[in-house]
C-alpha positions in Angstrom: 10.4 -2.3 17.3 10.2 0.5 14.5 8.8 0.9 10.9 11.4 0.8 8.1 10.9 1.2 4.4 13.4 0.9 1.6 12.3 1.5 -1.9 12.7 3.0 -5.3 9.8 5.0 -7.4 9.6 7.1 -10.5 11.0 9.9 -8.4 14.3 8.4 -7.5 14.9 6.0 -10.4 14.6 5.7 -14.2 12.4 3.9 -16.2 15.1 1.5 -17.1 15.8 0.5 -13.4 12.4 0.4 -12.5 11.1 -2.1 -14.9 14.3 -4.4 -13.7 13.2 -3.8 -10.2 9.7 -4.8 -10.4 8.5 -7.9 -8.5 5.2 -10.0 -8.8 3.8 -13.2 -9.0 5.3 -16.2 -7.3 8.5 -14.2 -6.9 7.1 -11.6 -4.9 5.9 -14.2 -2.2 9.3 -15.6 -2.0 10.6 -12.1 -1.6 8.3 -11.6 1.3 9.3 -14.4 3.0 13.1 -13.9 2.8 12.5 -10.5 4.2 10.6 -11.9 7.0 13.2 -14.3 7.7 16.1 -11.4 8.2 17.2 -11.3 11.7 16.1 -7.8 12.5 12.7 -8.0 11.0 9.6 -9.1 12.7 7.0 -8.6 9.9 6.9 -7.2 6.5 5.0 -6.4 3.3 5.8 -5.1 -0.2 4.3 -2.6 -2.3 5.0 -3.5 -6.0 3.6 -1.3 -9.2 4.5 0.1 -12.4 6.2 2.8 -10.6 7.5 1.8 -7.3 8.9 -1.1 -5.4 8.9 -0.6 -1.7 9.6 -2.9 1.4 8.1 -2.1 4.8 9.2 -3.8 7.8 9.0 -3.9 11.5 12.5 -3.7 12.6 14.5 -3.9 15.7 17.6 -2.6 14.2 17.9 0.3 11.9 21.2 -0.7 10.1 20.6 -4.4 10.2 17.3 -4.0 8.6 18.4 -1.6 5.8 21.5 -3.7 4.9 19.4 -6.8 4.7 16.4 -5.3 2.7 19.0 -3.6 0.3 20.7 -6.9 -0.2 17.5 -8.8 -1.1 16.0 -6.0 -3.5 19.3 -6.1 -5.2 19.1 -10.1 -5.5 15.9 -10.2 -6.5 16.2 -7.5 -9.4 19.4 -8.5 -10.7 20.7 -5.1 -10.3 24.1 -4.8 -8.7 24.2 -3.5 -5.2 26.3 -0.3 -6.2 23.8 0.7 -9.0 20.8 -0.1 -7.0 21.7 1.9 -4.0 21.7 5.3 -5.6 18.2 4.8 -6.7 16.9 3.8 -3.2 15.6 6.0 -0.5 15.1 5.1 3.3 12.5 6.3 5.6 12.5 5.2 9.3 10.1 5.7 12.1 7.8 8.6 11.6 9.0 9.5 8.2 8.1 5.8 7.3 4.6 6.4 8.6 4.3 9.5 6.7 5.5 8.3 3.4 2.9 5.3 3.4 0.0 7.6 4.3 1.4 9.9 1.4 1.5 7.0 -1.0 -2.1 5.8 -0.3 -3.3 8.9 -0.7 -2.1 9.3 -3.9 0.6 12.4 -3.6 3.5 10.2 -4.2 2.1 8.4 -7.8 3.3 9.4 -11.1 0.0 11.2 -11.7 -0.9 12.7 -8.6 -4.3 11.8 -7.3 -4.4 8.5 -9.3 -6.8 6.1 -7.6 -5.1 2.7 -8.6 -2.7 3.1 -5.6 -5.3 2.6 -2.9 -6.2 -0.8 -4.3 -2.6 -1.7 -4.7 -1.8 -0.8 -1.1 -4.8 -3.2 -0.1 -3.5 -6.0 -2.3 0.0 -5.7 -0.8 -1.4 -5.9 2.9 -3.6 -8.9 1.8 -0.8 -10.7 0.2 1.3 -10.5 3.1 -1.3 -11.5 5.4 -1.9 -14.6 3.2 1.7 -15.3 3.1 1.9 -15.0 7.2 4.4 -12.0 6.9 1.9 -9.4 8.3 1.9 -8.8 12.1 -0.2 -6.7 14.4 1.9 -3.6 14.1 2.0 -3.5 10.0 -1.7 -4.6 10.1 -2.8 -1.9 12.0 -0.5 0.8 9.8 -2.0 -0.5 7.0 -5.7 -0.2 8.2 -4.7 3.6 8.9 -3.1 4.1 5.4 -6.2 2.8 3.5 -8.6 4.7 5.8 -6.4 8.1 5.1 -6.5 7.0 1.4 -10.1 7.0 1.3 -10.6 10.5 3.2 -8.4 12.0 0.7 -10.7 10.9 -2.1 -14.0 11.2 -0.1 -13.1 14.7 1.3 -11.0 16.4 -1.2 -11.3 16.6 -5.2 -7.7 14.9 -5.8 -9.6 12.3 -7.9 -12.5 14.2 -9.2 -11.5 13.3 -12.9 -10.8 9.8 -12.0 -7.4 10.2 -13.3 -5.1 7.3 -13.9 -2.1 6.4 -15.8 -4.6 5.2 -18.7 -6.6 8.4 -18.9 -3.3 10.6 -18.9 -1.8 8.3 -21.4 -5.1 8.6 -23.4 -4.5 12.6 -23.2 -1.0 12.4 -24.7 -2.0 9.7 -27.4 -5.1 11.7 -28.5 -5.2 15.4 -27.4 -8.8 16.7 -27.1 -9.7 19.9 -28.9 -10.9 22.6 -26.9 -12.6 22.1 -23.5 -11.7 18.7 -22.2 -14.6 18.2 -20.0 -16.7 19.0 -23.0 -15.0 16.4 -25.2 -14.2 13.7 -22.5 -17.0 11.2 -23.7 -15.9 11.5 -27.4 -12.1 11.6 -27.2 -12.0 8.2 -29.3 -14.9 8.8 -31.0 -14.6 6.5 -34.3 -11.3 5.0 -33.1 -10.4 1.3 -32.9 -8.5 0.5 -29.6 -6.7 -2.5 -29.1 -5.8 -3.4 -25.6 -3.2 -6.3 -25.2 -3.3 -7.8 -21.6 -6.3 -8.8 -19.2 -5.1 -8.1 -15.8 -6.4 -5.0 -13.5 -4.9 -2.3 -15.8 -6.1 -3.7 -18.8 -9.8 -3.8 -17.1 -9.2 -0.1 -16.5 -8.0 0.5 -19.8 -11.1 -1.3 -21.6 -13.4 1.0 -19.1 -11.6 4.2 -19.7 -11.6 3.7 -23.6 -15.4 2.9 -23.4 -16.1 6.0 -21.6 -13.9 8.0 -23.9 -16.3 7.0 -26.9 -14.2 4.3 -28.7 -15.9 2.8 -31.7 -14.7 -0.7 -31.0 -12.5 -2.3 -28.5 -10.5 -5.7 -28.9 -8.7 -7.4 -26.2 -5.8 -9.6 -26.9 -4.3 -11.9 -24.3 -2.5 -15.3 -23.9 -5.2 -16.8 -22.1 -8.3 -16.4 -24.5 -10.9 -17.0 -21.5 -9.7 -14.2 -19.7 -9.7 -11.8 -22.6 -13.3 -13.2 -23.2 -14.3 -12.0 -19.8 -12.9 -8.7 -20.1 -14.3 -8.0 -23.3 -17.8 -9.2 -22.3 -17.8 -6.6 -19.7 -17.7 -3.6 -22.1 -21.1 -1.7 -22.0 -22.2 0.2 -25.0 -18.9 -0.5 -27.3 -18.7 -3.1 -29.8 -15.8 -5.5 -28.3 -14.0 -8.5 -29.9 -11.2 -11.0 -29.0 -7.8 -11.5 -30.5 -5.3 -14.3 -29.9 -1.6 -13.4 -29.2 -1.1 -15.3 -32.7 -3.1 -12.8 -34.4 -1.3 -10.0 -32.6 0.1 -8.2 -35.7 -3.5 -8.4 -37.4 -4.9 -7.0 -34.3 -2.2 -4.1 -34.2 -2.9 -3.2 -37.6 -6.4 -2.8 -37.4 -6.3 -0.4 -34.3 -5.7 3.0 -34.2 -4.6 3.0 -30.8 -2.7 0.1 -28.7 -2.7 0.1 -25.1 -0.3 -2.6 -23.5 -0.4 -3.5 -20.0 0.6 -7.3 -19.7 2.4 -8.7 -16.9 5.0 -10.4 -19.1 8.6 -10.5 -18.1 9.8 -10.0 -21.9 8.7 -7.5 -24.7 5.3 -8.5 -26.2 5.4 -6.1 -29.2 8.6 -6.4 -31.0 10.3 -4.2 -33.5 9.7 -6.8 -36.1 6.0 -6.9 -35.2 5.6 -3.2 -35.7 7.5 -3.2 -39.0 5.3 -5.8 -40.7 2.4 -3.8 -39.3 3.6 -0.4 -40.8 4.6 -2.1 -44.2 0.9 -2.8 -44.7 -0.6 0.4 -43.1 -1.9 3.2 -45.3 0.6 6.3 -45.8 -0.2 9.1 -43.0 -2.0 6.7 -40.7 0.1 7.0 -37.4 0.1 4.1 -35.4 -0.2 5.0 -31.5 1.2 2.8 -28.8 0.6 3.4 -24.9 3.0 1.2 -23.2 1.7 1.0 -19.5 3.8 -2.3 -18.6 6.5 -2.4 -16.1 8.8 -4.1 -17.5 7.9 -2.4 -20.7 5.8 -4.5 -23.5 7.0 -2.7 -26.4 10.6 -2.9 -27.7 12.3 0.6 -27.6 13.3 0.5 -30.9 9.8 0.8 -32.2 9.9 4.5 -31.4 12.3 5.1 -33.8 10.2 3.8 -36.8 8.8 6.1 -39.1 4.9 6.2 -38.6 5.0 4.8 -35.1 4.6 7.0 -31.8 5.2 5.3 -28.5 4.1 6.9 -25.3 5.7 5.1 -22.2 6.4 5.6 -18.4 9.3 8.1 -19.4 6.6 10.2 -21.0 4.1 10.1 -18.2 6.8 10.7 -15.7 5.9 13.9 -13.5 2.4 14.4 -15.1 0.3 16.1 -12.6 -3.0 14.8 -13.8 -4.7 18.5 -13.6 -4.8 18.4 -9.7 -4.7 21.7 -8.4 -2.5 23.1 -5.3 -5.6 23.3 -3.3 -6.6 19.8 -3.5 -3.0 18.7 -2.7 -3.0 20.9 0.3 -6.3 19.5 1.4 -4.8 15.8 1.1 -1.8 16.7 3.1 -3.7 18.4 5.9 -5.6 14.9 6.3 -2.0 13.1 6.1 -0.8 15.2 9.2 -4.2 14.7 11.0 -4.0 10.9 10.8 -0.7 10.6 11.6 -0.9 12.9 14.6 -3.4 10.6 15.7 -1.7 7.6 15.0 1.3 9.0 16.9 -0.8 9.9 19.9 -2.3 6.2 19.9 1.1 4.5 19.3 2.6 6.6 22.5 -0.7 5.8 24.5 -0.4 2.0 23.6 3.0 1.9 24.7 2.1 2.6 28.5 -0.8 -0.2 28.4 1.6 -3.0 29.6 2.8 -0.8 32.7 -0.9 -0.1 33.5 -1.8 -3.8 33.3 1.3 -4.8 35.2 0.6 -2.2 37.8 -3.2 -3.6 38.0 -1.8 -7.1 38.3 0.7 -6.5 41.1 -2.2 -4.8 42.9 -4.5 -7.6 42.4 -2.0 -10.0 43.8 -1.3 -8.0 46.8 -4.8 -7.8 47.5 -5.6 -11.4 47.0 -2.6 -12.4 49.4 -3.9 -10.0 52.2 -7.3 -11.4 52.0 -6.3 -14.8 52.1 -4.4 -14.1 55.3 -7.5 -11.9 56.7 -9.8 -14.7 55.8 -7.8 -17.3 57.9 -7.6 -15.3 60.9 -11.1 -14.1 60.9 -12.8 -17.8 60.1 -10.8 -19.0 63.4 -13.0 -16.1 65.2 -16.4 -17.5 63.6 -16.6 -14.4 60.7 -19.3 -15.8 58.4 -18.2 -16.4 54.6 -20.8 -13.8 53.6 -19.1 -11.3 55.7 -15.8 -12.2 54.3 -17.0 -11.7 50.8 -18.3 -8.3 51.4 -14.9 -7.1 53.1 -13.1 -8.8 49.7 -15.2 -6.7 47.5 -14.8 -3.5 49.7 -11.1 -3.9 49.6 -11.1 -4.4 46.0 -12.9 -1.6 45.3 -10.9 0.7 47.4 -7.9 -0.5 45.3 -9.4 0.2 42.1 -10.5 3.5 42.9 -7.1 4.3 44.2 -5.5 3.2 41.0 -8.4 4.7 38.7 -7.0 8.2 38.6 -3.3 7.7 38.1 -3.8 5.0 35.5 -6.4 7.1 33.5 -3.9 10.3 34.0 -0.8 8.2 32.7 -2.8 7.1 29.5 -3.6 10.8 28.6 -0.2 11.7 29.4 1.5 9.0 27.4 -0.1 10.3 24.1 2.1 13.5 24.5 5.6 13.4 22.7 7.5 12.7 25.9 4.9 10.0 27.3 7.2 7.3 28.1 8.9 9.2 30.7 5.5 8.9 32.7 5.4 5.2 32.2 9.1 4.9 33.3 8.0 7.1 36.4 5.0 4.7 37.2 7.4 1.7 36.9 9.7 3.2 39.3 7.2 4.6 42.0 5.3 1.2 42.2 8.6 -0.8 41.7 7.0 -3.0 38.9 9.0 -6.0 37.8 10.3 -5.4 34.3 9.7 -9.0 33.4 6.2 -8.5 34.1 5.9 -5.5 31.9 7.6 -7.2 29.1 5.4 -10.3 29.4 2.2 -8.1 28.9 3.9 -6.6 25.9 4.8 -9.9 24.4 1.3 -11.0 25.0 0.0 -7.8 23.3 2.0 -8.5 20.3 1.3 -12.0 19.8 -2.5 -11.8 20.4 -4.3 -12.5 16.9 -6.1 -9.3 15.6 -9.5 -10.5 14.7 -10.5 -7.6 12.3 -9.4 -8.0 8.8 -7.9 -5.3 6.7 -11.4 -4.3 5.2 -12.8 -3.5 8.6 -13.2 -0.2 9.9 -11.8 1.3 7.2 
């Protein structure tokens, strides 16, 4: 079995395609189950964010896995296969592992170094675990990705500014005069910010605008209780809540609107914004930062005089001010973790052979000791003496096997390690069925550590 990823992101697809391809809620659970049911796939998880949709799977056949995953992505997105295929990328085996580590480290994000992706990868793994589509192989790979992402942030300066789509969007919406570091806490001083939505991105938006010195924050959401909980968590800034029915009035009162709902349809329509602009004083520009996928703000709003829309197209390719040194340092961490992973995987592949060898040796020893005990008991040898002889024979066999089994595990971590395992199977005439049985037992045994363990 090998790791395969099929996906699309801001690097391979326009925003118009990404917003159609986005999968969430119950639909994401259904997609997971359908992928898992494909004949060539053993386990799977899906990372679905505002700028990427990636299906990871443990597959038995490359072409069968790719074909099945592409067909499901087309069906769930409603994008014709021919149109979608031109936006997809495929990574297999080592490249798939390296890609996931780079994603978790923030190297593949729209804003390089943004810190949300690590939580999004963790959520993707947890959902797959809850849905029963995550097996031992991808669980271990996910654990590696989370560890790599944490190392990248702890050991380098890639997220030293706490950058995210929200903070970069605010930079574009309200440019800071002079030294950014000196103006960060007063960027939004005196401004009234409306946050539409009450999910994770909205929570990040509220926290970011509060840090930037906003005078007032209003949270609007379809479920008022969620908006109230989010507004109540704002420290040091006046906060209010607005119902969706009063959205035009809330927009009219705001200097900056940040919209990041999970709605399937447009939330801020052209009609709403026309109504707001009609009553707005001349020269008072309305700025809307649309961070939703699919988009919340109608495209036509950008053409209205007095309105400025900043969406994913404007954020595409922003580097977040992360320097080359930080990126280089993170890439070094990714390579180090990948190399360690490769060695561990190769070493693990020889384990069934070693177990099968020791099992065969134990079987032979037990059979010979049984025959010896039968002969010696007739000659009056005591049970205590027989026990001592049995222990001695087992110690001798263990010592004889110790050096070659330890050495073959060491050699197995090299790129050609499988050849040593194969040689061991031939030299000791091991039954392939025994080796396969051990392998299946390894794969089917429960993994007692959850995704948060040993990170």
